[in-house]
C-alpha positions in Angstrom: 0.2 0.0 0.0 1.2 3.7 -0.5 1.7 5.7 2.9 2.2 9.2 2.9 4.7 10.6 5.4 2.4 12.3 8.0 4.4 14.1 10.7 3.3 17.2 12.9 5.6 18.0 15.8 3.3 18.6 18.8 6.1 20.4 20.6 5.2 18.6 24.0 7.4 19.0 26.6 9.9 16.0 27.0 11.3 17.3 30.5 8.1 17.5 32.0 7.6 15.3 35.1 4.3 14.3 36.2 3.7 15.5 39.9 2.0 12.0 40.6 5.4 10.4 40.0 7.4 12.7 41.8 5.0 11.9 44.8 5.1 8.4 44.2 8.8 8.0 43.9 9.5 10.8 46.7 12.6 11.5 44.6 14.0 15.0 45.7 15.1 17.8 42.8 17.4 19.0 41.6 19.4 15.7 43.2 17.7 13.2 41.0 19.5 15.0 38.0 22.6 14.4 39.4 22.5 10.9 40.9 22.6 7.7 38.7 20.1 5.6 41.3 17.6 8.3 41.4 18.0 8.4 37.6 17.1 4.5 37.2 14.2 4.8 39.7 12.5 7.9 37.8 13.2 6.2 34.6 11.4 3.2 35.3 8.6 4.9 37.2 7.9 7.1 34.3 8.0 3.8 31.8 5.2 2.5 34.3 3.3 5.7 34.6 3.0 6.0 31.0 2.4 2.4 30.5 5.5 2.6 28.1 8.0 -0.3 27.1 11.1 2.1 26.7 13.2 3.7 29.6 14.5 7.2 28.8 17.2 8.9 30.1 18.2 11.9 30.7 15.5 14.0 31.5 16.8 17.2 29.9 18.8 18.6 26.9 21.6 20.2 28.8 23.7 17.1 30.0 26.1 17.0 26.8 26.3 21.1 27.2 27.3 20.9 31.0 30.0 18.2 29.9 31.5 20.7 27.7 31.9 23.6 30.1 28.3 24.9 30.3 27.3 26.8 33.2 23.7 24.9 34.0 21.0 26.0 36.7 19.6 22.3 37.7 16.3 24.0 38.5 13.7 22.1 40.6 10.7 19.8 40.5 8.9 22.6 38.7 11.5 23.6 36.1 14.1 21.2 34.8 17.7 22.1 34.1 18.5 25.0 31.8 21.4 27.4 31.3 22.5 29.7 34.1 25.0 32.1 32.0 26.9 31.7 28.6 30.2 30.1 29.0 31.4 31.8 25.8 30.8 35.5 25.5 32.5 36.0 21.9 33.2 34.2 18.9 36.9 34.0 19.3 36.6 32.1 22.9 34.8 29.3 21.0 38.6 27.8 20.4 38.5 27.0 24.0 35.4 24.4 23.5 36.5 21.3 26.0 36.4 17.7 24.5 33.5 16.1 26.3 34.7 14.4 29.5 32.4 11.2 30.2 33.9 10.4 33.4 32.7 13.1 35.8 29.7 15.2 36.6 26.1 14.3 35.4 27.0 12.5 31.9 28.7 9.9 34.1 25.8 9.6 36.1 23.5 9.2 33.0 25.6 6.8 31.5 26.0 4.8 34.6 22.1 4.6 34.8 22.0 3.4 31.2 24.0 0.3 32.1 22.2 -0.2 35.4 18.9 -0.2 33.5 20.4 -2.2 30.7 21.5 -4.9 33.1 17.9 -5.2 34.5 16.9 -6.0 30.6 15.3 -2.7 30.2 15.0 -1.1 26.7 17.1 1.9 27.2 16.7 5.0 24.7 19.7 7.7 25.4 18.2 11.1 24.5 21.1 12.8 22.5 21.0 16.3 21.9 22.1 17.8 18.1 24.7 20.2 18.0 22.4 23.6 17.8 20.8 22.7 21.0 24.1 22.1 22.7 25.2 25.3 21.1 22.6 27.5 22.9 23.6 26.4 26.2 27.2 27.7 25.5 27.0 31.0 23.6 24.3 33.8 22.8 22.8 32.7 19.6 22.7 35.9 18.2 26.5 36.0 19.0 27.0 32.5 17.0 24.9 33.4 14.2 27.1 36.6 13.7 30.3 34.1 13.8 28.9 32.4 11.3 28.8 35.2 8.9 32.3 36.7 10.0 34.3 34.1 11.4 33.6 31.0 9.5 36.8 29.2 10.2 36.6 29.5 14.0 33.0 28.2 13.7 33.7 25.2 11.6 36.6 24.2 14.1 34.1 24.6 17.0 31.5 22.7 15.0 33.8 19.7 14.7 34.6 19.5 18.3 30.9 19.6 18.8 30.3 16.9 16.3 33.3 14.6 17.6 31.8 15.2 21.3 28.3 14.2 20.3 29.6 10.9 18.4 31.8 10.0 21.4 28.8 10.3 23.9 26.2 8.3 21.7 28.9 5.5 20.9 29.7 5.5 24.7 25.8 5.2 25.6 25.5 2.1 22.9 28.5 0.4 24.6 26.6 1.1 28.0 23.7 -0.8 26.8 21.2 1.9 24.9 19.5 -0.1 22.2 18.0 3.2 21.1 19.9 6.6 20.5 17.0 9.4 20.5 18.3 11.9 18.4 17.0 15.6 17.9 18.2 19.2 17.3 15.1 21.4 17.8 17.1 24.7 18.0 18.8 23.7 14.9 15.7 23.0 13.1 15.3 24.0 9.4 12.3 26.3 10.0 14.7 28.3 12.7 18.0 28.5 11.1 16.8 28.6 7.4 18.1 26.5 4.4 21.5 27.7 3.8 22.6 27.4 7.3 20.8 24.1 7.8 22.9 22.7 4.4 25.9 24.3 5.2 26.1 23.6 9.2 23.3 22.0 11.6 22.0 19.4 8.8 25.4 18.7 7.5 26.9 18.3 11.1 23.7 16.0 11.9 24.4 14.1 8.8 28.0 13.3 9.6 27.0 12.4 13.3 24.0 10.0 11.9 26.5 8.5 9.6 29.0 8.0 12.0 27.2 6.4 14.9 25.0 4.6 12.4 28.2 2.9 11.1 29.0 1.6 14.4 25.8 0.1 15.2 24.9 -3.7 16.1 22.2 -4.2 18.1 20.8 -0.6 18.3 18.9 1.8 16.2 19.0 5.8 16.0 15.5 7.0 16.4 15.7 10.5 14.6 13.4 13.1 15.5 10.6 13.6 13.0 11.3 17.1 12.4 14.9 16.4 11.3 13.9 13.2 9.3 11.3 15.1 7.3 13.9 18.1 6.6 16.4 15.8 5.7 14.2 14.0 3.1 12.8 17.5 1.9 16.4 18.5 1.3 17.7 15.1 -0.3 20.0 14.2 2.7 17.9 11.0 3.3 15.2 8.7 1.8 12.4 6.6 3.7 10.5 3.8 3.4 7.5 2.4 5.2 7.7 -0.8 7.4 4.3 -2.3 8.1 3.0 -3.5 11.3 -0.1 -4.2 13.1 -2.1 -1.1 14.1 -2.8 -2.5 17.4 1.0 -2.0 18.6 2.0 0.8 20.4 5.2 2.7 18.7 7.0 1.2 21.6 6.2 -2.2 21.1 7.0 -1.7 17.1 10.3 -0.5 18.1 11.2 -3.3 20.5 10.2 -5.9 17.5 12.4 -4.2 15.3 15.3 -4.5 17.8 14.2 -8.1 18.6 14.3 -9.1 14.7 17.9 -7.3 14.5 17.0 -6.4 10.8 19.2 -4.3 8.9 17.7 -1.0 10.1 20.0 1.6 11.6 17.9 4.6 11.4 14.0 5.3 11.8 12.1 8.5 12.0 9.1 10.6 10.8 7.7 10.0 14.1 8.7 11.3 17.9 10.0 9.2 20.6 7.3 10.7 22.9 4.7 8.5 21.3 6.4 5.1 22.2 3.4 4.7 24.4 0.7 5.4 21.8 -0.6 3.2 19.0 1.5 3.4 15.9 0.2 6.0 13.1 -0.8 4.5 9.8 0.2 1.1 11.0 3.8 2.1 10.0 7.2 2.5 11.3 9.7 4.7 8.8 13.0 3.2 8.0 15.4 6.1 7.0 18.3 5.8 4.7 21.1 8.4 4.6 21.8 9.1 0.9 25.5 9.4 -0.2 27.7 12.4 -0.6 26.8 14.9 1.7 29.8 13.9 4.4 32.2 16.8 5.1 
């Protein structure tokens, strides 16, 4: 049957933790964002509360940026972690970007939680932020966009470090047992940065990341945010193919089946990882294949 791509971003708050879950677990914030055992407890509690099949970590999009030097306010149970102050105030300072350190801080705790959950036979999805989402916690966006025009060499060097850091983190997550790398870059979306910046920088770096991570996957998959996968197809970075499934299954059950069958599928998309507790749309899941020739 012919199936049309039907994706619309609902912009739900990924980091919102229901008060009922907080009350039931009696976890404290912001301590839960810094402690492996608390992360494990909260991830399992959220899976059960949502009647999901997948445990997801972490609970914010600031972990990678913090591991690269960002100043993060961890918030409380009402407001999650967010940038406190920009660590870079000028384009010239971007040369000081740090190589990501996975052996300290919150990112160490997240990876430990992934391993712990995997050892409990949970299907774990590691949420990985894309380059522009990370950058938005490191430098004021207007300053960065100005640098794209005026100091491209510095920006390109900075972006290479960001790319390498994301790949390193994602592959370590897989090594620790994550079966799903849930990748998204909402700040670097096509409708925000525009076609030129997307093709030259945000989309290109994402392409490189997907290619490098995908080439090293055996028993895991990348779940690509629907906004990214549809933009990729629109610009010719990728193509997609529907895989039919029983409409009675949830999105999470379908992903689990795909992982169990160990088919030659590296990337899926045109949907949202937040839909895993819900029934699949149009009885299909979308396989994404990157087109060749966009590396660099």
